[in-house]
Each structure stands twice: as C-alpha cells, then as structure tokens.
C-alpha positions in Angstrom: 193.1 -193.7 -210.8 195.9 -193.1 -212.4 196.7 -190.0 -210.1 195.9 -192.2 -207.0 198.4 -194.3 -208.2 200.8 -191.7 -208.5 200.8 -190.1 -205.8 201.1 -193.8 -203.8 204.4 -194.2 -205.9 205.5 -190.9 -204.3 204.3 -191.1 -200.7 207.8 -191.7 -198.9 208.5 -188.1 -200.4 204.9 -186.8 -199.5 204.9 -188.6 -195.8 208.0 -186.5 -195.5 207.5 -183.3 -197.0 204.3 -183.4 -195.1 205.3 -184.0 -191.7 208.4 -180.8 -191.9 206.0 -178.8 -192.6 203.3 -179.8 -189.9 206.5 -179.7 -187.0 207.1 -176.5 -188.6 204.1 -174.5 -188.6 202.1 -176.8 -186.3 199.5 -174.0 -184.5 200.9 -174.0 -180.5 196.9 -175.6 -179.5 196.3 -176.8 -175.9 196.2 -180.3 -177.0 199.0 -180.9 -178.5 200.9 -179.2 -175.0 202.1 -181.4 -172.6 199.8 -184.3 -174.4 197.4 -186.5 -172.5 194.9 -189.7 -174.0 192.3 -187.3 -171.8 193.6 -184.3 -173.7 193.4 -186.5 -177.0 190.1 -187.3 -176.3 188.3 -184.5 -174.9 189.3 -182.2 -177.8 188.7 -184.6 -180.7 184.9 -185.0 -178.9 184.7 -180.7 -178.7 185.7 -180.2 -182.3 183.6 -182.4 -184.3 181.8 -180.4 -186.4 183.3 -176.9 -184.3 186.0 -175.4 -185.7 189.1 -174.7 -183.3 188.6 -171.6 -182.3 185.4 -171.8 -181.0 186.4 -175.3 -179.1 189.3 -172.9 -177.5 187.5 -171.4 -174.3 185.3 -174.7 -173.6 188.6 -177.0 -173.3 190.2 -174.6 -170.8 186.9 -174.2 -169.1 186.5 -177.3 -169.0 190.2 -179.3 -168.0 190.2 -176.5 -165.2 187.3 -177.9 -163.9 187.5 -181.6 -164.8 191.3 -182.2 -165.4 190.9 -186.2 -166.2 188.6 -188.9 -166.8 188.0 -189.8 -162.3 186.6 -186.0 -162.6 184.6 -186.3 -165.7 183.0 -189.9 -164.5 181.9 -188.7 -161.3 180.6 -185.1 -162.4 177.2 -184.7 -162.3 175.7 -184.1 -165.8 174.1 -180.8 -165.1 177.6 -179.3 -164.5 178.9 -181.4 -167.9 175.4 -179.2 -169.4 176.3 -176.0 -167.9 180.5 -176.2 -169.2 178.9 -177.6 -172.7 176.1 -174.3 -172.8 176.7 -172.9 -175.9 179.1 -175.6 -177.8 175.9 -177.1 -179.2 174.9 -180.8 -180.4 175.2 -182.2 -176.4 174.4 -185.4 -177.4 178.6 -185.2 -177.6 178.9 -184.1 -173.5 176.9 -186.5 -172.7 178.5 -189.3 -174.8 181.8 -188.1 -173.2 180.1 -188.5 -169.8 179.6 -192.0 -170.4 182.9 -192.9 -172.3 184.7 -191.7 -169.2 182.7 -193.7 -167.0 182.8 -196.6 -168.8 186.9 -195.9 -169.0 186.9 -195.8 -165.6 185.7 -199.2 -165.2 188.3 -200.5 -167.2 191.4 -201.7 -165.8 193.4 -199.9 -168.6 192.0 -197.9 -171.4 192.0 -199.8 -174.7 195.0 -199.0 -177.1 193.3 -199.9 -180.7 190.9 -198.8 -182.5 188.5 -201.2 -182.7 188.3 -201.3 -178.8 187.5 -197.5 -178.8 185.1 -198.6 -182.1 183.1 -200.4 -178.8 182.9 -197.3 -176.2 180.0 -194.9 -176.2 179.8 -192.2 -179.1 183.6 -192.8 -180.6 183.1 -193.8 -184.4 185.8 -195.0 -186.8 187.7 -191.8 -187.6 187.2 -190.6 -183.6 188.9 -194.0 -182.9 191.9 -193.3 -185.7 192.8 -190.3 -184.6 192.6 -190.8 -180.5 194.3 -194.7 -180.7 197.3 -193.0 -183.4 197.9 -190.0 -180.9 198.1 -191.2 -178.0 199.6 -194.9 -178.4 200.5 -194.6 -182.6 198.4 -196.9 -184.0 198.9 -197.4 -187.5 195.8 -196.0 -189.0 194.5 -193.2 -190.6 192.0 -189.9 -190.0 189.6 -189.4 -192.8 187.3 -186.3 -192.0 186.5 -183.5 -194.4 189.4 -181.8 -194.2 191.1 -184.9 -195.2 188.8 -185.8 -197.7 188.9 -182.7 -199.6 192.8 -183.0 -199.7 192.9 -186.3 -201.1 189.9 -185.3 -203.5 192.7 -182.5 -204.5 195.7 -184.5 -204.6 194.2 -186.9 -207.2 191.6 -184.7 -208.8 189.0 -187.3 -207.9 186.4 -186.5 -210.2 183.4 -188.6 -209.3 180.5 -187.2 -207.6 179.5 -188.0 -204.1 176.0 -188.9 -202.2 177.5 -186.8 -198.9 180.6 -186.5 -196.5 180.3 -190.3 -195.3 180.3 -191.7 -198.5 183.3 -189.5 -199.7 185.3 -190.2 -196.2 184.3 -194.7 -196.8 185.4 -194.1 -200.3 189.0 -192.1 -200.1 189.8 -194.4 -196.8 191.8 -196.9 -198.3 194.0 -193.7 -200.5 194.2 -192.3 -197.1 195.6 -195.9 -195.4 198.3 -196.0 -198.5 199.2 -192.7 -197.6 199.9 -193.4 -193.9 202.8 -192.8 -192.2 204.1 -196.0 -190.4 206.4 -195.0 -188.5 204.5 -191.7 -186.8 200.8 -191.6 -187.9 199.6 -189.4 -184.7 202.0 -186.4 -186.3 200.8 -187.9 -189.9 197.4 -187.9 -188.9 197.3 -184.1 -187.1 199.7 -182.7 -190.4 196.7 -184.4 -192.5 193.8 -182.1 -190.6 196.1 -178.7 -190.0 196.5 -178.8 -193.6 193.0 -178.9 -194.1 192.5 -176.8 -191.9 195.1 -173.9 -192.1 195.9 -174.1 -196.4 193.8 -176.1 -198.3 190.6 -174.2 -197.6 187.5 -175.1 -199.0 187.1 -171.8 -200.5 190.3 -169.8 -201.5 193.0 -172.7 -200.8 195.9 -170.9 -200.1 197.6 -172.9 -202.7 200.6 -171.2 -203.2 201.5 -171.4 -199.1 200.8 -175.9 -199.6 203.4 -177.2 -198.9 202.5 -180.6 -201.2 201.4 -178.3 -203.9 204.3 -180.0 -206.1 201.5 -183.5 -205.9 198.5 -182.0 -206.2 196.9 -182.6 -209.9 193.7 -180.2 -208.5 196.2 -177.8 -209.1 198.0 -179.0 -211.9 194.7 -178.2 -213.6 193.8 -175.1 -212.1 190.1 -176.1 -210.7 191.5 -177.0 -207.0 187.8 -175.9 -205.4 185.9 -178.1 -207.6 187.1 -181.4 -205.5 185.0 -182.7 -203.6 182.2 -182.9 -205.9 179.2 -183.9 -203.4 175.5 -183.6 -203.5 173.8 -180.7 -203.7 172.6 -180.9 -199.9 168.6 -180.7 -199.8 168.3 -178.2 -197.0 164.7 -178.2 -195.2 162.7 -175.1 -194.3 161.4 -175.7 -190.2 159.6 -173.1 -188.8 158.9 -172.8 -184.5 157.0 -170.4 -182.3 158.4 -169.5 -179.2 156.6 -167.6 -176.7 158.5 -165.3 -174.6 156.1 -165.0 -171.3 157.5 -162.5 -168.2 156.1 -161.6 -165.1 157.3 -159.6 -161.9 161.4 -160.8 -163.1 160.5 -163.9 -163.8 160.7 -165.7 -167.6 159.1 -168.6 -168.1 160.8 -171.3 -169.8 160.4 -175.0 -171.1 163.2 -178.1 -169.3 163.1 -180.9 -171.7 163.2 -184.2 -170.2 166.7 -185.2 -169.3 166.3 -188.8 -171.2 165.1 -187.0 -174.2 167.5 -187.6 -177.3 168.0 -183.5 -178.3 168.7 -181.0 -176.2 168.5 -183.3 -172.8 168.3 -180.9 -169.8 168.6 -177.5 -171.3 166.3 -174.8 -170.7 164.9 -173.3 -173.9 161.5 -170.8 -174.9 158.5 -172.8 -174.4 156.1 -173.7 -177.7 152.4 -172.7 -178.0 152.3 -176.6 -177.5 153.8 -176.6 -174.5 151.5 -174.0 -172.8 148.6 -175.8 -174.1 147.7 -172.7 -176.3 147.0 -172.9 -180.2 149.2 -171.2 -182.8 146.1 -168.0 -183.2 145.9 -167.3 -179.2 149.5 -167.6 -178.7 150.6 -164.6 -181.4 148.0 -162.6 -180.2 150.5 -160.6 -178.1 152.8 -159.4 -181.2 156.0 -160.3 -182.1 159.6 -159.7 -180.8 162.0 -160.9 -182.8 162.5 -164.0 -185.3 166.1 -165.7 -185.3 167.1 -167.9 -187.7 170.0 -171.1 -187.2 171.0 -173.9 -189.1 171.4 -177.1 -187.7 172.7 -180.6 -190.2 170.1 -180.0 -193.2 167.5 -178.0 -191.2 167.1 -174.1 -191.7 165.0 -173.3 -188.5 163.3 -169.7 -188.1 162.0 -169.0 -184.9 159.2 -166.0 -184.2 159.3 -165.3 -180.7 156.1 -163.5 -179.2 155.2 -161.9 -176.4 153.0 -164.6 -174.5 150.7 -165.0 -171.8 151.7 -163.6 -168.1 150.2 -166.2 -166.7 148.9 -169.2 -168.5 146.4 -171.8 -167.6 147.4 -174.8 -166.1 150.8 -176.8 -165.2 152.4 -178.3 -168.0 155.2 -180.8 -167.4 158.8 -179.2 -167.5 157.9 -175.4 -167.3 159.9 -173.6 -164.8 159.6 -169.9 -163.9 163.4 -168.4 -163.7 164.0 -165.1 -162.1 165.6 -163.0 -165.0 168.7 -162.6 -162.4 169.1 -166.3 -162.3 169.7 -166.8 -165.6 173.1 -167.6 -166.0 172.5 -170.4 -164.0 170.5 -171.9 -166.1 171.2 -174.3 -168.4 170.4 -173.4 -171.9 171.2 -173.9 -175.3 173.2 -171.6 -176.6 170.5 -169.8 -179.5 168.2 -169.0 -177.3 171.0 -167.3 -174.4 171.7 -165.1 -176.9 168.1 -164.5 -177.6 166.8 -163.9 -175.0 169.8 -161.5 -174.0 169.0 -159.4 -177.1 165.6 -159.4 -176.0 166.4 -158.1 -173.2 168.7 -155.3 -174.1 165.8 -154.3 -175.8 166.5 -155.5 -179.4 164.1 -154.4 -181.8 162.6 -157.7 -184.9 
C-alpha cells in the first residue's frame, strides 16, 4: 500500500519517463503505422492470448483480403476461418465477424468503453485498448503485462487466485497512473514495456526506463512478482484415427454451431466413427503429440484406422490429400498431418 501511494505521488515523473521511452523505442508494428480503428480492433482481437511475432503474418494476410469493417462484415464465415487457421482460439474470429456486422449496422462506431463492452467479444481490456488508442478515452488497460509491471513497481506481496483476480486488483492503480493527456500512448507504452523489458522470466532491469520507480528491483527479486496461485494442470488423453484410401484422408468437420472449433476439420476420434477403443487402436500407433490449451495438457495418440469405416456419420468427410490445403484444419492437426504424410516417426 505504501509503495502504491509513493508511486502515485510520483506519477507525473513516471508518465513522462515512460512516454519518452516509448516514443524512442516502440516497435514499428503494422497496426501502429498509419493507425485506424479497424487496424486497432483486428490487432487487439488477434493479440488476445497470442504473441506479437505469431500475429504479424496473420494480420498482414487479413488486411490484404479484408481491409475494413465493410469487407469483414460481408465475408463468409468459412473465409474468415481459413484466414485465421493456425492462430487458435477460433471464437475470436467469429466474434470479430459479429462485431464487424454490428458496427456496420450503426450510424457510427461507438467511442466509449461502456458502449464497446456491449459489442460481441469485447471485454473490459479490449474496450479500454480500442477506445484509449483510437479515441483518447481516459481508461487504463490492464492485461498480464501491465499486472506484472505494477506488481513489481509496488512489490505487492499478495497472492492472487489467477490473472483475472490480479487484473481486477491492479486496475485502480493503473487508472491512477494513467496519463490523461495521452492515454493511448501511455497504455501502449505499458504493454510494450511488459512485452519487451519487464519480462516474466529474466526481466531486463538494467534497460528498464522506469527502474528508478521499481520497489521490486530495489529488493533484488523482481521475478517473485506478481504472485499467482499455482495453476492446476489437467491431463487429457485423446485417441485419433488415420483413415486413408485412394489418396483421400478421412476428417471430421465440427458443426458450425459448436462452441469450440466450429467449422474446423480434425482427424476423427473412434467415437465419431462408431468404434470402440480396443478396435480403434488395433492398426498400430502412427504418432503421439502433445499440446497445451489454457489449463489442459492434451496428449493425442494417432492410430492407423480402418480403410473403410462402416456406416455414415455426421461430420465425416473424405478429403483428397492433394486438396488438404483448401480445407480449414486446426493448427496442430495440419502440422501433424503434414508430418505423418512426410513419414515422421512417433
């Protein structure tokens, strides 16, 4: 508490130092060059739970095909999923589509955080980022990067249940430090600092422009902050089948109304083929791959399946191997299919 009050008392100096550093050191990202509301919105949706280096090629491809809200609103959903393929968290693409249609139906885009939170897929952080950057709304953004900076600046010793609880706790401090004269630059500077200097591991303290304000650095242990309760990882095992015949591969397409992976193709499970586990694995293991999604560690075992699965079942489709590039696959499955076709070993 004392460290927070001390920091707030020095906020003018903090703001000036941070802003000067940002103007000298900000990365030349495409959504910052010739900025627009549309670029800011698309980038904020893509950057949710995704690193900048991953987003860059997707952003360029998206803007080349869908340059504005009108083009996005008019685009078919299948085209959006194909452009988003491999970026993950596909609900973001569907929400972005819904958002564009909602904005297209309005006489003008909203300008306040409260109004933006009424739109599809827009939470407090995204609303604050969009409106502060585009319209100069005096509202602080608080994401994981900002939480980490504020926890270290104040050496806050509280342990938080998760990142959301920490963000809620640090929002008043973030708002108190916000530069009313240039909230968009201030918010971007905080996010930039967390992404490039105040790293979760091995923070680059000697390069930090606001090191003089940092209580955690003075204590010599910045990596101790923020303190979050350990995440409980759930292990999940999934069996997949590789069914191939006459140059075609059997895939399962998730229903477009599904909450997750709607409209995407993946290798089918035994249940989707109407097979029991014991029969499904009889063909032998082709590959075993693991991935993490939020709190889940998922291990997927891919077995050689029957060439002619019996019966017709919803969502199953035979796709020519030569045409796999035209269908929308989840990112991991496209990678695994490519590896198996290339003859990789388990």
